[in-house]
ZADO-1210 file (C-alpha; in nm, 4 decimals, padded with zeros to 6 digits):
<atoms>
<atom x="05.5390" y="-06.8455" z="-03.9386" code="MET" pos="1"/>
<atom x="05.4110" y="-06.7367" z="-04.2780" code="GLU" pos="2"/>
<atom x="05.1411" y="-07.0067" z="-04.2676" code="GLN" pos="3"/>
<atom x="05.0310" y="-06.9012" z="-03.9176" code="ILE" pos="4"/>
<atom x="05.0010" y="-06.5434" z="-04.0396" code="PHE" pos="5"/>
<atom x="04.7907" y="-06.6419" z="-04.3448" code="ARG" pos="6"/>
<atom x="04.5646" y="-06.8653" z="-04.1317" code="ASP" pos="7"/>
<atom x="04.5219" y="-06.5877" z="-03.8753" code="PHE" pos="8"/>
<atom x="04.4200" y="-06.3379" z="-04.1439" code="LYS" pos="9"/>
<atom x="04.1735" y="-06.5934" z="-04.2791" code="ALA" pos="10"/>
<atom x="04.0177" y="-06.6338" z="-03.9319" code="GLY" pos="11"/>
<atom x="04.1686" y="-06.9774" z="-03.8590" code="ARG" pos="12"/>
<atom x="04.3496" y="-06.9356" z="-03.5296" code="ILE" pos="13"/>
<atom x="04.3998" y="-07.2979" z="-03.4183" code="ASP" pos="14"/>
<atom x="04.7537" y="-07.3142" z="-03.5512" code="THR" pos="15"/>
<atom x="04.8312" y="-06.9764" z="-03.3993" code="PHE" pos="16"/>
<atom x="04.7198" y="-07.0955" z="-03.0537" code="TYR" pos="17"/>
<atom x="04.9125" y="-07.4213" z="-03.0846" code="GLN" pos="18"/>
<atom x="05.2379" y="-07.2667" z="-03.2028" code="LYS" pos="19"/>
<atom x="05.2543" y="-06.9108" z="-03.0672" code="MET" pos="20"/>
<atom x="05.0355" y="-06.8889" z="-02.7588" code="TYR" pos="21"/>
<atom x="05.2819" y="-07.0477" z="-02.5106" code="PRO" pos="22"/>
<atom x="05.5666" y="-06.8162" z="-02.6137" code="GLN" pos="23"/>
<atom x="05.3357" y="-06.5143" z="-02.5931" code="LEU" pos="24"/>
<atom x="05.2434" y="-06.6132" z="-02.2368" code="LEU" pos="25"/>
<atom x="05.6123" y="-06.6384" z="-02.1469" code="LEU" pos="26"/>
<atom x="05.6788" y="-06.2974" z="-02.2990" code="TYR" pos="27"/>
<atom x="05.3940" y="-06.1365" z="-02.1036" code="ALA" pos="28"/>
<atom x="05.4921" y="-06.3186" z="-01.7842" code="GLY" pos="29"/>
<atom x="05.8503" y="-06.1936" z="-01.8071" code="ARG" pos="30"/>
<atom x="05.7318" y="-05.8345" z="-01.8404" code="HIS" pos="31"/>
<atom x="05.4823" y="-05.8631" z="-01.5561" code="LEU" pos="32"/>
<atom x="05.7270" y="-06.0210" z="-01.3122" code="GLY" pos="33"/>
<atom x="05.6540" y="-06.2870" z="-01.0564" code="LYS" pos="34"/>
<atom x="05.4023" y="-06.0779" z="-00.8608" code="ASP" pos="35"/>
<atom x="05.1704" y="-06.0245" z="-01.1577" code="TYR" pos="36"/>
<atom x="05.2597" y="-06.3147" z="-01.3894" code="ALA" pos="37"/>
<atom x="04.9204" y="-06.4656" z="-01.3182" code="PHE" pos="38"/>
<atom x="04.7728" y="-06.1841" z="-01.5307" code="LEU" pos="39"/>
<atom x="04.9802" y="-06.2758" z="-01.8379" code="ALA" pos="40"/>
<atom x="04.6940" y="-06.4638" z="-01.9991" code="GLU" pos="41"/>
<atom x="04.4673" y="-06.1584" z="-01.9761" code="ASP" pos="42"/>
<atom x="04.7298" y="-05.9436" z="-02.1478" code="CYS" pos="43"/>
<atom x="04.7862" y="-06.2023" z="-02.4231" code="VAL" pos="44"/>
<atom x="04.4149" y="-06.2535" z="-02.4858" code="GLN" pos="45"/>
<atom x="04.3615" y="-05.8790" z="-02.5124" code="ASP" pos="46"/>
<atom x="04.6565" y="-05.8500" z="-02.7534" code="ALA" pos="47"/>
<atom x="04.5227" y="-06.1336" z="-02.9708" code="ILE" pos="48"/>
<atom x="04.1835" y="-05.9675" z="-02.9837" code="TYR" pos="49"/>
<atom x="04.3373" y="-05.6309" z="-03.0808" code="GLN" pos="50"/>
<atom x="04.5529" y="-05.7997" z="-03.3451" code="THR" pos="51"/>
<atom x="04.2516" y="-05.9846" z="-03.4841" code="TYR" pos="52"/>
<atom x="04.0608" y="-05.6570" z="-03.5118" code="LEU" pos="53"/>
<atom x="04.3511" y="-05.5091" z="-03.7127" code="HIS" pos="54"/>
<atom x="04.4373" y="-05.8233" z="-03.9147" code="LYS" pos="55"/>
<atom x="04.3336" y="-05.6663" z="-04.2449" code="ASP" pos="56"/>
<atom x="04.5771" y="-05.3783" z="-04.2015" code="SER" pos="57"/>
<atom x="04.8734" y="-05.6080" z="-04.1299" code="LEU" pos="58"/>
<atom x="05.0615" y="-05.6613" z="-04.4552" code="ALA" pos="59"/>
<atom x="05.3431" y="-05.8925" z="-04.3504" code="SER" pos="60"/>
<atom x="05.4499" y="-06.1521" z="-04.0969" code="THR" pos="61"/>
<atom x="05.6846" y="-05.8927" z="-03.9491" code="PHE" pos="62"/>
<atom x="05.3995" y="-05.6397" z="-03.9081" code="ALA" pos="63"/>
<atom x="05.1794" y="-05.9132" z="-03.7597" code="PHE" pos="64"/>
<atom x="05.4392" y="-06.0158" z="-03.4977" code="LYS" pos="65"/>
<atom x="05.5368" y="-05.6565" z="-03.4240" code="SER" pos="66"/>
<atom x="05.1767" y="-05.5530" z="-03.3690" code="PHE" pos="67"/>
<atom x="05.1045" y="-05.8571" z="-03.1521" code="LEU" pos="68"/>
<atom x="05.4124" y="-05.8129" z="-02.9325" code="TYR" pos="69"/>
<atom x="05.3548" y="-05.4376" z="-02.9074" code="SER" pos="70"/>
<atom x="05.0003" y="-05.4993" z="-02.7872" code="CYS" pos="71"/>
<atom x="05.1239" y="-05.7437" z="-02.5238" code="ILE" pos="72"/>
<atom x="05.3976" y="-05.5060" z="-02.4128" code="TYR" pos="73"/>
<atom x="05.1553" y="-05.2137" z="-02.3873" code="ASN" pos="74"/>
<atom x="04.9017" y="-05.4245" z="-02.1980" code="ALA" pos="75"/>
<atom x="05.1643" y="-05.5332" z="-01.9441" code="THR" pos="76"/>
<atom x="05.2925" y="-05.1777" z="-01.8959" code="ILE" pos="77"/>
<atom x="04.9381" y="-05.0483" z="-01.8540" code="SER" pos="78"/>
<atom x="04.8561" y="-05.3198" z="-01.6043" code="LEU" pos="79"/>
<atom x="05.1741" y="-05.2559" z="-01.4047" code="LEU" pos="80"/>
<atom x="05.1068" y="-04.8812" z="-01.3982" code="ARG" pos="81"/>
<atom x="04.7516" y="-04.9446" z="-01.2840" code="HIS" pos="82"/>
<atom x="04.8714" y="-05.1788" z="-01.0081" code="GLN" pos="83"/>
<atom x="05.1379" y="-04.9313" z="-00.8955" code="THR" pos="84"/>
<atom x="04.8854" y="-04.6488" z="-00.8849" code="ALA" pos="85"/>
<atom x="04.6453" y="-04.8689" z="-00.6906" code="LYS" pos="86"/>
<atom x="04.9153" y="-04.9658" z="-00.4402" code="GLU" pos="87"/>
<atom x="05.0217" y="-04.6018" z="-00.3983" code="ASN" pos="88"/>
<atom x="04.6614" y="-04.4979" z="-00.3405" code="TYR" pos="89"/>
<atom x="04.6026" y="-04.7738" z="-00.0850" code="LEU" pos="90"/>
<atom x="04.9313" y="-04.6988" z="00.0868" code="SER" pos="91"/>
<atom x="04.8502" y="-04.3284" z="00.1172" code="ALA" pos="92"/>
<atom x="04.5053" y="-04.4018" z="00.2576" code="HIS" pos="93"/>
<atom x="04.6447" y="-04.6608" z="00.4958" code="ALA" pos="94"/>
<atom x="04.8825" y="-04.3975" z="00.6371" code="LYS" pos="95"/>
<atom x="04.5982" y="-04.1479" z="00.6743" code="GLU" pos="96"/>
<atom x="04.3852" y="-04.4114" z="00.8427" code="GLU" pos="97"/>
<atom x="04.6693" y="-04.5022" z="01.0805" code="GLU" pos="98"/>
<atom x="04.7116" y="-04.1374" z="01.1761" code="GLU" pos="99"/>
<atom x="04.3377" y="-04.0981" z="01.2256" code="GLU" pos="100"/>
<atom x="04.3208" y="-04.4161" z="01.4341" code="ASN" pos="101"/>
<atom x="04.6125" y="-04.2930" z="01.6445" code="PHE" pos="102"/>
<atom x="04.4466" y="-03.9562" z="01.7062" code="LEU" pos="103"/>
<atom x="04.1154" y="-04.1220" z="01.7889" code="ASN" pos="104"/>
<atom x="04.2805" y="-04.3619" z="02.0313" code="SER" pos="105"/>
<atom x="04.4700" y="-04.0737" z="02.1923" code="LEU" pos="106"/>
<atom x="04.1505" y="-03.8720" z="02.2362" code="ILE" pos="107"/>
<atom x="03.9696" y="-04.1763" z="02.3696" code="GLU" pos="108"/>
<atom x="04.2490" y="-04.2475" z="02.6196" code="GLN" pos="109"/>
<atom x="04.2525" y="-03.8877" z="02.7415" code="GLU" pos="110"/>
<atom x="03.8769" y="-03.9010" z="02.7807" code="THR" pos="111"/>
<atom x="03.8911" y="-04.2281" z="02.9705" code="LEU" pos="112"/>
<atom x="04.1596" y="-04.0885" z="03.1999" code="ASP" pos="113"/>
<atom x="03.9422" y="-03.7870" z="03.2819" code="MET" pos="114"/>
<atom x="03.6425" y="-04.0120" z="03.3326" code="LEU" pos="115"/>
<atom x="03.8306" y="-04.2487" z="03.5675" code="TRP" pos="116"/>
<atom x="03.9608" y="-03.9528" z="03.7685" code="ASN" pos="117"/>
<atom x="03.6081" y="-03.8157" z="03.8022" code="ALA" pos="118"/>
<atom x="03.4709" y="-04.1576" z="03.9059" code="ILE" pos="119"/>
<atom x="03.7440" y="-04.1942" z="04.1714" code="GLU" pos="120"/>
<atom x="03.6236" y="-03.8728" z="04.3338" code="GLN" pos="121"/>
<atom x="03.2599" y="-03.9889" z="04.3649" code="LEU" pos="122"/>
<atom x="03.1159" y="-04.1395" z="04.6870" code="PRO" pos="123"/>
<atom x="03.1877" y="-04.5105" z="04.7369" code="SER" pos="124"/>
<atom x="02.8303" y="-04.6302" z="04.6654" code="LYS" pos="125"/>
<atom x="02.8561" y="-04.4869" z="04.3124" code="TYR" pos="126"/>
<atom x="03.2051" y="-04.6267" z="04.2561" code="ARG" pos="127"/>
<atom x="03.0703" y="-04.9662" z="04.3664" code="GLU" pos="128"/>
<atom x="02.7767" y="-04.9304" z="04.1257" code="LEU" pos="129"/>
<atom x="03.0187" y="-04.8438" z="03.8468" code="PHE" pos="130"/>
<atom x="03.2362" y="-05.1454" z="03.9231" code="GLU" pos="131"/>
<atom x="02.9417" y="-05.3874" z="03.9328" code="LEU" pos="132"/>
<atom x="02.7685" y="-05.2481" z="03.6278" code="SER" pos="133"/>
<atom x="03.0491" y="-05.1480" z="03.3942" code="PHE" pos="134"/>
<atom x="03.3554" y="-05.3389" z="03.5019" code="GLU" pos="135"/>
<atom x="03.1885" y="-05.6683" z="03.5931" code="GLN" pos="136"/>
<atom x="02.9050" y="-05.6292" z="03.3436" code="GLY" pos="137"/>
<atom x="02.6255" y="-05.7269" z="03.5811" code="LEU" pos="138"/>
<atom x="02.2650" y="-05.6556" z="03.4902" code="LYS" pos="139"/>
<atom x="02.0438" y="-05.4345" z="03.7065" code="ASN" pos="140"/>
<atom x="01.8737" y="-05.7359" z="03.8696" code="ALA" pos="141"/>
<atom x="02.2096" y="-05.8898" z="03.9619" code="GLU" pos="142"/>
<atom x="02.3328" y="-05.5599" z="04.1069" code="ILE" pos="143"/>
<atom x="02.0116" y="-05.5237" z="04.3057" code="ALA" pos="144"/>
<atom x="02.0639" y="-05.8751" z="04.4474" code="ASN" pos="145"/>
<atom x="02.4237" y="-05.8041" z="04.5472" code="ARG" pos="146"/>
<atom x="02.3457" y="-05.4706" z="04.7105" code="LEU" pos="147"/>
<atom x="02.0158" y="-05.5844" z="04.8666" code="ASN" pos="148"/>
<atom x="01.8227" y="-05.3032" z="04.7011" code="ILE" pos="149"/>
<atom x="01.5426" y="-05.2949" z="04.4423" code="SER" pos="150"/>
<atom x="01.6006" y="-05.2805" z="04.0687" code="GLU" pos="151"/>
<atom x="01.4382" y="-04.9380" z="04.0564" code="SER" pos="152"/>
<atom x="01.6874" y="-04.8206" z="04.3213" code="ALA" pos="153"/>
<atom x="01.9712" y="-04.9420" z="04.0960" code="VAL" pos="154"/>
<atom x="01.8250" y="-04.7471" z="03.8037" code="LYS" pos="155"/>
<atom x="01.7915" y="-04.4351" z="04.0224" code="LYS" pos="156"/>
<atom x="02.1512" y="-04.4712" z="04.1402" code="ARG" pos="157"/>
<atom x="02.2692" y="-04.4998" z="03.7818" code="LYS" pos="158"/>
<atom x="02.0834" y="-04.1787" z="03.6972" code="ALA" pos="159"/>
<atom x="02.2321" y="-04.0093" z="04.0062" code="GLN" pos="160"/>
<atom x="02.5745" y="-04.1458" z="03.9104" code="PHE" pos="161"/>
<atom x="02.5531" y="-03.9817" z="03.5685" code="ILE" pos="162"/>
<atom x="02.4216" y="-03.6569" z="03.7168" code="ALA" pos="163"/>
<atom x="02.7078" y="-03.6468" z="03.9677" code="LEU" pos="164"/>
<atom x="02.9583" y="-03.7176" z="03.6936" code="LEU" pos="165"/>
<atom x="02.8175" y="-03.4359" z="03.4838" code="ARG" pos="166"/>
<atom x="02.8342" y="-03.2016" z="03.7814" code="GLN" pos="167"/>
<atom x="03.1870" y="-03.3113" z="03.8654" code="HIS" pos="168"/>
<atom x="03.3012" y="-03.2831" z="03.5066" code="LEU" pos="169"/>
<atom x="03.1482" y="-02.9373" z="03.4630" code="SER" pos="170"/>
<atom x="03.4867" y="-02.8031" z="03.5682" code="GLN" pos="171"/>
<atom x="03.6295" y="-02.9417" z="03.2434" code="GLN" pos="172"/>
<atom x="03.5953" y="-02.7630" z="02.9083" code="THR" pos="173"/>
<atom x="03.2848" y="-02.8263" z="02.6991" code="ASN" pos="174"/>
<atom x="03.4770" y="-03.0301" z="02.4410" code="ASP" pos="175"/>
<atom x="03.6243" y="-03.2515" z="02.7093" code="GLU" pos="176"/>
<atom x="03.2798" y="-03.3074" z="02.8607" code="ILE" pos="177"/>
<atom x="03.1336" y="-03.4011" z="02.5224" code="LYS" pos="178"/>
<atom x="03.4091" y="-03.6568" z="02.4682" code="LEU" pos="179"/>
<atom x="03.3622" y="-03.8017" z="02.8144" code="ILE" pos="180"/>
<atom x="02.9877" y="-03.8276" z="02.7674" code="LEU" pos="181"/>
<atom x="03.0343" y="-04.0036" z="02.4335" code="ILE" pos="182"/>
<atom x="03.2601" y="-04.2621" z="02.5972" code="VAL" pos="183"/>
<atom x="03.0224" y="-04.2951" z="02.8942" code="LEU" pos="184"/>
<atom x="02.7218" y="-04.3515" z="02.6703" code="PHE" pos="185"/>
<atom x="02.9193" y="-04.6155" z="02.4781" code="ARG" pos="186"/>
<atom x="02.9814" y="-04.7878" z="02.8099" code="LEU" pos="187"/>
<atom x="02.6187" y="-04.7584" z="02.9137" code="LEU" pos="188"/>
<atom x="02.4913" y="-04.8994" z="02.5852" code="ASN" pos="189"/>
<atom x="02.7324" y="-05.1909" z="02.5640" code="SER" pos="190"/>
</atoms>
């Protein structure tokens, strides 16, 4: 070990890598655990670099090994703390996102329910238009063919359909109407 230390201080690190590197990797890997053992080499390389920068202040083999192992230990602890903090952050945001997604889906479902109820109360020609256009996904030309009317008549009916829905939904609160219109416009634009 004494020779490795002298070579290291002199800038010759071949012997160091041959003799000590594998055991340093094992040491770092044990501290990181199986989930982060793949990062052991990063910790060891950083520790070697730090030790090399301080080689002139290391007076003995004991000081050399102590400094090297301390650097590895500190690097592994820092890495584990960073990973834990990252996981905690992601976990907290995932919970917030789940709650937000739940609330959005609840609002969307309520809106759709109100919209379906309003559509059910419209005259049959508008319900049929809704079914052909939105449920079956037919284009205006295809709807016109099926109903034996012109494409412009289909467009007019769609406009009347929306106007009737607005009128019918005017009994709802303003917020509910806004939500319904947002969902309706999503349907119209899809």
